[in-house]
C-alpha positions, 0 to 999 in steps of 0.5 A, a space after each residue: 500500500 501507499 502511505 498517507 501524505 500530509 498536505 498543508 493545502 487540504 483542510 477539513 472541518 475537523 481542524 480549526 479553520 479560523 487559523 487559515 489566513 485570508 491571503 493564503 486562500 487562493 493557494 488552498 486545495 480544499 476548504 471545508 466547514 462544519 461544527 467543531 466543539 459545538 461552534 460553527 467552524 469556517 474560515 475567517 474571510 472578509 468580503 461582501 457577504 456577512 457570516 449570517 448570509 454566508 455561514 460556510 463562507 463559500 460564496 465569499 471565497 468564490 467572489 474573492 476568486 471570481 469577482 466578475 461572477 454575476 451574483 457577486 456584489 
């Protein structure tokens, strides 16, 4: 078999996603979100959508990466 390889660009909801810096987001392979210790665990990223509008932060990340998308403010 093949051993698992640690990749610092792969992120799971089982880690503290708030430690990922906003400037590193374009370089990440995967991002996730979910509950951790009974709290929402998602990346901290500033953008056009509030955390209430976008609890997963995926719309916010999408608009940072693809700002010309029609539904991005």
